C-alpha angles and dihedrals in degrees: 000000000000091000091052090053091050090051091053091049089051091055091048091049092075130229102278117114093233093052093047092048091050089049091052092052092048092047091051091052091048092050092047092052090047091051092048091058107113094237088064103033094048090077089062097040092048102029128187087227089076092056089050091048092052089052099043096043091051095043093051089046088049092049090057089047093052095046095049095040090053091047098046098042096044092046092049090051091051090052091050091050092047092052094040092241118154121240089242089067097049095098090056094043095050098034096254094314092300095122123102110204126207129190095273092049091052096047092045092052094043128353141287090258089055090050092050091048091051093048090050091053091048090052091047093052090049090052095048097046094044094048091050092049095045096044093052091041091058092054093043093047093050089051100042106036096065089054093057085077088060106037101025136258099268098068092055093048087052092049090059091053091048090053092049091050091052091048091049091052088054089049090054090059092047093050098042097044095034092233122182110298092234089069082083084077085073092055089048091052092050090050091050095046091052091055101249121197094348097059098039094047094045091047092048094049090047089048090055091047090053095057106028125086113237091247092063100031096098093053093046090049090051090052091050090049091050089056087070091062094038088057091050092045091054098039102047099062091037092055097043094045090049091050091049095046092048094047093240092306098149099183097091090047096064091054091050090051091050092050092050093051090048090053090051092049094049092048091050097045100039106030111019111094121223112254099200113085121229091243092058092045090053092047093049093053087087113116091238090063095054139077128010099327091105090053092051089051090052092051090053090055089059096044111031128073088204088076101040136010122258094259093052091045090054091049091050092053091047087053090050090053092048090048092055092047093047095047091046091055098041094046092042091054091052090049097056108020094092093053093042091054094041097050131052136331092034103021097189123180121239094262093056091045089054092051091050093051090046093051090047092051093048089050089053090053091050091050091049098046102031115019097039094051089049090053091049093048088050086058094239108165122246096247090053092048087049092050093048092052093047092047091054093052092044092056092045093051090051089051092053091045093053115031118347107124105132128084096239091048092054093047091049093049090046090057093051092045087064088078085084085081091079094059101072097047092048089050092053092045092050092050090051089059094051103053136046117274092242089055097052096096095051092043092053090049090061091043089054089055090056089050089057090049090055091048092052092048091050093050092056102034102043095044090049095046098045112096124172117240116256133179091261095047100044092108097034117095093195090059097035126111087225092066090081090061092051088055090047091050090052091052092048088049090056089049091051092053091051093047090051088054087059089050088053091050091052094048091047091052091048092050092049089051092052091050090051091053091048092053093055113102117249110248 
């Protein structure tokens, strides 16, 4: 309505240059005053990005905690069993849990077979807990996200924090009383039932869409996406330095994690304003706006030629395949990178691992906020941007699989791997060009389901394939830690082929358009 009034004022202003210039100045002042009204500026003073940062920083911190707690406790138990030492003597044997073990320590205190057995159990626990969390998260997300259009975004962001707090309280009991490690399945279930990543990211992106003008939406989305990597960049060195400085005493860590989640919940509940207006909430209380009807609509877009033509349908399924491949690789790398860096051939300490993950996250932010906008301004098409990003990661994975064994080599490769950050935004942008605007929400819901599929595949496959290097397996590819990067390279290669097919489709369409123009008679 405001834009229509401004258009009418423009018409009344006349056609002279002086009148139009005066109108522009008055319009600018009106818009500035309107923007400075508290109901508009409050979304910038109290941004949703801070809620997301609280969550992501703590979750990445927590991920490092879980991975290293699993590793240290399981390995210590294997050493006790190997040396026939009772669990009552473990505090004495490991100096009251203040000992951080690496691969050499474990093999010296037991055997290589014991180390391999322990690593396999660590991988298995990772698989079980992650699958429980992801499976429940899929169901919860499909149920909760449609209702954020009815009841607002803020309640669902808060629900995720409440779930994380409950899971952390359960973790405190497990750590302090040294309960069975598989009680972490309970914390994973609580995380999944509260929605986890899926709900908080979807709610945050919807929050931004509610309050941001279309002209600035892409930039605001990029900032929100960069928060993911900023959270990882801050959390990784913090967690690993804390673990190192406390000698793998994990008890203080769980209290720190609990405090961080509580801060995020208090900020969200007390300070964060609701983005969805009361008018929209009232309108969306209609039965047609609720439930799984939007999801059913999205499935039809991917299966019925009555919604899209055959060419578009093929492109959508190619995008689905690329999405699964990309998420499988990205999640798989997160699952095993800590163990790959900690064990042979690199054998980094926790501090160095934290610095590496931090540098990698900062590089992702630079790619997302600097390199990607340059590509867009250069009018490089989405399929080509996609192909460039995949090609970079493919080459880097081959390098790790073949020769990388020095610290500087791994850091350099880690920086170039950050080019993977351009793939997901270009995928979303390309999808937005293929379907109707009113179908974007339902289409992205289905795309999110394929992302979860890729994550589940990665959790199982990469944890099963990864094997630490031992003296006997140093020359055996099938028992080498580098095998997982050959598998990753093969998956990236398949993704590159599919992205190049999309490039071919685009060039073919452009060529046909040029021929059509040539055929038109000159008037």
